[in-house]
C-alpha positions as CSV (number, residue, x, y, z in Angstrom):
1,M,256.5,-72.2,-68.0
2,S,257.8,-70.0,-65.2
3,L,261.2,-68.4,-64.9
4,L,264.2,-70.5,-64.1
5,T,265.4,-70.1,-60.5
6,F,269.0,-69.1,-59.9
7,D,269.9,-72.7,-59.0
8,Q,268.4,-73.9,-62.3
9,L,270.1,-71.1,-64.2
10,F,273.4,-72.2,-62.6
11,D,272.8,-75.8,-63.6
12,R,272.1,-74.8,-67.2
13,A,275.2,-72.6,-67.4
14,D,277.3,-75.5,-66.0
15,S,276.0,-78.0,-68.5
16,E,275.2,-76.1,-71.7
17,M,276.9,-72.8,-72.2
18,A,280.4,-72.1,-73.6
19,A,282.6,-69.7,-71.8
20,M,281.7,-66.1,-72.6
21,S,284.1,-63.2,-72.7
22,V,283.4,-60.4,-70.2
23,A,285.0,-57.0,-70.3
24,V,285.2,-55.5,-66.8
25,A,285.3,-51.7,-66.3
26,G,287.3,-51.3,-63.1
27,G,288.9,-54.7,-62.5
28,D,290.4,-53.8,-59.2
29,D,287.4,-54.9,-57.1
30,S,287.6,-57.8,-54.7
31,T,284.1,-59.1,-55.1
32,V,284.4,-58.9,-58.9
33,L,287.6,-60.8,-58.9
34,H,286.2,-63.5,-56.6
35,A,283.0,-63.8,-58.7
36,L,284.9,-64.1,-62.0
37,A,287.3,-66.6,-60.5
38,E,284.3,-68.8,-59.6
39,T,282.5,-68.3,-63.0
40,T,285.8,-68.9,-64.9
41,R,286.4,-72.1,-62.8
42,R,282.9,-73.2,-63.9
43,H,283.7,-72.4,-67.6
44,W,281.1,-69.7,-67.8
45,T,283.5,-66.7,-68.4
46,R,286.7,-65.5,-69.9
47,P,287.4,-62.2,-68.1
48,I,289.2,-59.2,-69.5
49,L,289.9,-56.7,-66.7
50,C,290.3,-53.1,-67.6
51,G,291.9,-50.5,-65.3
52,P,295.3,-49.6,-63.9
53,A,297.2,-52.9,-64.1
54,D,299.2,-52.3,-60.9
55,R,296.0,-51.8,-58.9
56,I,294.4,-54.9,-60.4
57,E,297.4,-57.1,-59.7
58,D,297.8,-55.7,-56.2
59,M,294.1,-56.4,-55.5
60,A,294.4,-60.0,-56.9
61,R,297.4,-60.7,-54.7
62,T,295.6,-59.3,-51.6
63,E,292.6,-61.4,-52.3
64,N,294.6,-64.5,-53.3
65,V,293.0,-64.6,-56.7
66,S,295.1,-66.0,-59.6
67,L,295.0,-64.0,-62.8
68,A,296.3,-67.0,-64.8
69,N,293.0,-67.2,-66.8
70,F,292.3,-63.5,-66.8
71,K,293.5,-60.9,-69.4
72,V,294.4,-57.5,-68.0
73,V,294.1,-54.3,-70.1
74,D,296.1,-51.5,-68.5
75,S,294.0,-48.4,-68.8
76,D,293.4,-45.1,-67.1
77,Q,289.9,-45.0,-68.7
78,P,288.5,-48.5,-67.8
79,A,285.0,-47.8,-68.9
80,V,286.1,-46.6,-72.3
81,S,288.4,-49.5,-72.8
82,A,285.8,-52.1,-71.7
83,V,283.2,-50.6,-74.0
84,E,285.7,-50.6,-76.9
85,L,286.3,-54.4,-76.4
86,V,282.6,-55.0,-76.8
87,R,282.4,-52.8,-79.9
88,R,285.3,-54.7,-81.5
89,G,283.6,-58.1,-80.8
90,E,286.3,-59.1,-78.3
91,A,283.8,-59.3,-75.4
92,S,280.2,-60.4,-75.3
93,L,279.4,-58.9,-71.9
94,L,280.2,-55.7,-70.1
95,M,280.6,-55.7,-66.3
96,K,280.6,-52.8,-63.8
97,G,283.5,-53.1,-61.4
98,Q,285.3,-50.5,-59.3
99,I,284.0,-47.5,-61.2
100,A,281.4,-44.8,-60.5
101,T,278.1,-45.4,-62.3
102,P,278.2,-42.0,-64.1
103,D,281.6,-42.8,-65.6
104,L,280.4,-46.2,-66.9
105,M,277.2,-44.7,-68.3
106,R,279.0,-41.9,-70.1
107,A,281.0,-44.5,-72.0
108,V,278.0,-46.7,-72.7
109,L,275.8,-43.8,-73.9
110,K,278.4,-41.9,-75.9
111,S,276.8,-41.4,-79.4
112,D,279.8,-42.3,-81.5
113,T,281.7,-44.9,-79.5
114,G,279.2,-46.3,-77.0
115,L,276.7,-49.1,-76.9
116,R,273.5,-47.3,-77.8
117,T,270.9,-49.2,-79.8
118,G,268.2,-46.6,-79.9
119,R,266.3,-48.5,-77.2
120,T,265.7,-47.4,-73.6
121,I,268.4,-48.7,-71.3
122,C,267.0,-50.1,-68.1
123,Q,268.0,-52.1,-65.0
124,I,266.2,-55.4,-64.5
125,V,266.6,-57.3,-61.2
126,M,265.6,-60.9,-60.6
127,M,264.4,-61.5,-57.1
128,E,263.9,-64.8,-55.3
129,V,261.9,-65.1,-52.1
130,P,262.3,-68.8,-51.2
131,K,259.9,-68.9,-48.3
132,D,257.0,-67.9,-50.6
133,R,258.4,-69.9,-53.6
134,R,258.3,-66.7,-55.6
135,H,260.8,-65.4,-58.1
136,F,260.2,-62.5,-60.5
137,L,261.8,-59.6,-62.4
138,L,261.6,-55.9,-61.5
139,A,262.2,-53.0,-63.8
140,D,263.4,-50.3,-64.2
141,T,265.2,-50.2,-60.8
142,G,268.1,-48.0,-61.7
143,I,268.2,-45.8,-64.8
144,T,265.2,-43.8,-66.1
145,I,263.7,-41.5,-63.5
146,E,260.3,-40.7,-65.0
147,P,259.9,-42.9,-68.1
148,S,257.5,-41.8,-70.9
149,V,254.9,-44.1,-72.3
150,D,257.2,-45.1,-75.1
151,Q,260.1,-45.8,-72.7
152,V,257.9,-47.9,-70.5
153,L,256.8,-49.9,-73.6
154,Q,260.5,-50.6,-74.4
155,I,261.2,-51.5,-70.8
156,V,258.3,-54.0,-70.9
157,E,259.7,-55.5,-74.1
158,S,263.2,-55.8,-72.7
159,T,261.9,-57.4,-69.5
160,A,259.8,-59.8,-71.5
161,A,262.9,-60.7,-73.6
162,L,264.9,-61.5,-70.4
163,A,262.1,-63.6,-69.1
164,R,262.0,-65.6,-72.3
165,S,265.8,-66.2,-72.0
166,L,265.0,-67.6,-68.6
167,G,262.6,-70.2,-70.0
168,C,259.3,-68.3,-69.5
169,T,257.8,-68.3,-73.0
170,T,254.8,-66.1,-72.3
171,P,255.7,-64.0,-69.3
172,R,253.0,-62.5,-67.1
173,I,253.8,-58.9,-66.6
174,A,252.2,-56.6,-64.0
175,I,252.2,-52.8,-64.6
176,M,252.6,-51.4,-61.1
177,A,250.8,-48.7,-59.3
178,A,249.5,-48.0,-55.8
179,S,246.0,-49.2,-56.7
180,E,244.3,-51.4,-59.2
181,K,241.7,-48.7,-59.8
182,V,242.2,-46.2,-62.6
183,T,241.9,-42.7,-61.3
184,D,243.1,-39.2,-62.3
185,A,244.3,-38.7,-58.8
186,M,247.0,-41.4,-59.4
187,P,248.6,-40.7,-62.7
188,E,250.5,-44.0,-62.6
189,T,247.2,-45.8,-62.9
190,R,246.5,-43.9,-66.1
191,L,250.0,-44.7,-67.4
192,A,249.3,-48.5,-66.8
193,E,246.1,-48.2,-68.7
194,R,247.9,-46.6,-71.6
195,I,250.7,-49.1,-71.6
196,R,248.2,-52.0,-71.6
197,A,246.3,-50.5,-74.5
198,A,249.4,-49.7,-76.6
199,L,251.0,-53.1,-76.5
200,P,250.3,-55.2,-79.6
201,E,248.2,-58.3,-78.9
202,S,250.6,-60.3,-81.0
203,L,253.4,-60.0,-78.5
204,P,254.1,-63.3,-76.6
205,L,253.3,-62.0,-73.1
206,Q,250.3,-61.5,-70.8
207,I,250.0,-58.0,-69.3
208,Q,247.8,-56.7,-66.5
209,G,247.6,-53.4,-64.7
210,P,247.5,-51.3,-62.9
211,L,248.3,-53.7,-60.0
212,S,249.5,-53.0,-56.5
213,F,252.4,-55.0,-55.2
214,D,250.3,-57.3,-53.0
215,L,248.1,-58.2,-56.0
216,A,251.1,-59.0,-58.3
217,Y,252.8,-61.0,-55.6
218,S,250.1,-62.9,-53.6
219,R,247.2,-64.9,-54.8
220,V,245.7,-64.6,-51.3
221,A,245.5,-60.8,-51.8
222,G,243.7,-61.3,-55.1
223,E,241.2,-63.7,-53.5
224,K,240.5,-61.3,-50.6
225,K,239.9,-58.4,-53.1
226,K,238.0,-60.7,-55.4
227,L,240.2,-60.0,-58.4
228,S,241.5,-62.4,-61.0
229,G,243.8,-62.3,-64.0
230,D,247.0,-63.9,-65.3
231,A,249.3,-61.8,-63.2
232,I,247.4,-61.9,-59.9
233,G,249.7,-63.5,-57.4
234,A,251.8,-64.9,-60.3
235,A,253.6,-62.0,-62.0
236,D,256.8,-63.1,-63.7
237,A,257.8,-59.4,-63.9
238,M,256.8,-56.1,-62.4
239,V,257.3,-52.9,-64.4
240,F,257.1,-49.7,-62.4
241,P,256.0,-46.2,-63.4
242,S,259.1,-44.5,-61.9
243,L,262.6,-45.0,-60.6
244,L,261.4,-43.9,-57.2
245,A,258.8,-46.7,-57.0
246,A,261.0,-49.4,-58.4
247,N,264.1,-48.6,-56.4
248,L,262.3,-48.3,-53.1
249,T,260.5,-51.6,-53.7
250,V,263.6,-53.6,-54.7
251,K,265.7,-52.2,-51.9
252,A,263.0,-52.8,-49.3
253,I,262.9,-56.5,-50.4
254,M,266.7,-56.8,-50.5
255,Y,267.2,-55.5,-47.0
256,T,264.2,-56.9,-45.2
257,A,263.4,-60.3,-46.8
258,D,265.3,-63.5,-46.9
259,C,266.0,-63.3,-50.6
260,R,268.5,-63.8,-53.4
261,F,268.9,-61.3,-56.3
262,G,271.0,-60.3,-59.3
263,G,270.6,-57.8,-62.0
264,L,271.7,-56.4,-65.4
265,L,271.2,-53.5,-67.8
266,A,269.1,-54.3,-70.9
267,G,268.6,-52.2,-74.0
268,A,272.3,-51.7,-74.9
269,A,274.3,-53.5,-77.5
270,C,275.2,-56.3,-75.0
271,P,273.9,-57.2,-71.5
272,I,275.7,-55.2,-68.8
273,V,276.3,-56.8,-65.4
274,F,275.3,-53.8,-63.3
275,M,274.7,-53.9,-59.6
276,S,275.9,-51.8,-56.6
277,R,279.6,-51.7,-55.6
278,A,278.3,-52.8,-52.2
279,D,277.0,-56.1,-53.5
280,D,278.7,-59.4,-52.4
281,T,280.3,-62.0,-54.5
282,E,277.3,-64.2,-54.7
283,T,275.1,-61.4,-56.0
284,R,277.7,-60.7,-58.7
285,I,277.7,-64.4,-59.7
286,R,273.9,-64.4,-60.0
287,S,274.1,-61.2,-62.1
288,L,276.6,-62.9,-64.4
289,A,274.4,-65.9,-64.8
290,L,271.5,-63.6,-65.9
291,A,273.6,-61.8,-68.4
292,I,275.1,-64.9,-69.8
293,S,271.6,-66.4,-70.3
294,Q,270.4,-63.3,-72.2
295,A,273.6,-63.1,-74.3
296,S,273.4,-66.8,-75.2
297,T,269.8,-66.4,-76.3
298,R,270.7,-63.4,-78.5
299,Q,273.5,-65.4,-80.1
300,A,271.2,-68.4,-80.7
301,V,268.7,-66.1,-82.5
302,A,271.4,-64.4,-84.5
């Protein structure tokens, strides 16, 4: 079974999931307020906004967003306050709002009071390209610059776990490189070979690599190159060898294709809704839907 689309994910959240508490680091953000107003109206979320209360209230008035169903935590350290809410069990999700990424990550990664689990934290983006009827995950698009073999293995496992929460029981994962041929001249192809060899066969996933983007994305490319495999033209997820490769790929698609996307951070003690402060309300809603899906799956397993 393939990944749920965003529309299917929304339908599932509308019909099946109880409202989930979300701690927002930096609640004085217009698109965050509008996104949470919509997800709260749909009974997906119970927001807790952390930050200077006067700025949050001013922003809500300016944007004509009622805070009647929101809780506001007045704080001059919104990331610390939001993380603490998760640690105390008062919030199931963490969301990045009007706050710099380094400030949020310092609070998340702090050894004694953060949300570390011992696993590599990575950003996973779900991308939909409707004209090609393709939707897939990409990782790590925002955190680890040059992941080690062990870190890539953990990123693969986190990406597969998100795929399974989206209904894909045996995700097809492509380990990305510039070529499908293994050569010392392209170290990322050797990395893909090592990742493939290191993953236990018992894991519920299908992995192939190294694969170039065209092969992971298009069956036509596979046919022309006379290559076959589970992930050829059908990858449910693409895992990249570096932040440079992943970030360039995801932003190229975002800004040139007719697409829909949302993302989160995996590997922490809870899913973290984490996208750019430049993203619009719809992107934030899609990101919340992804995080809610993963958190609900975790709760069901627990």
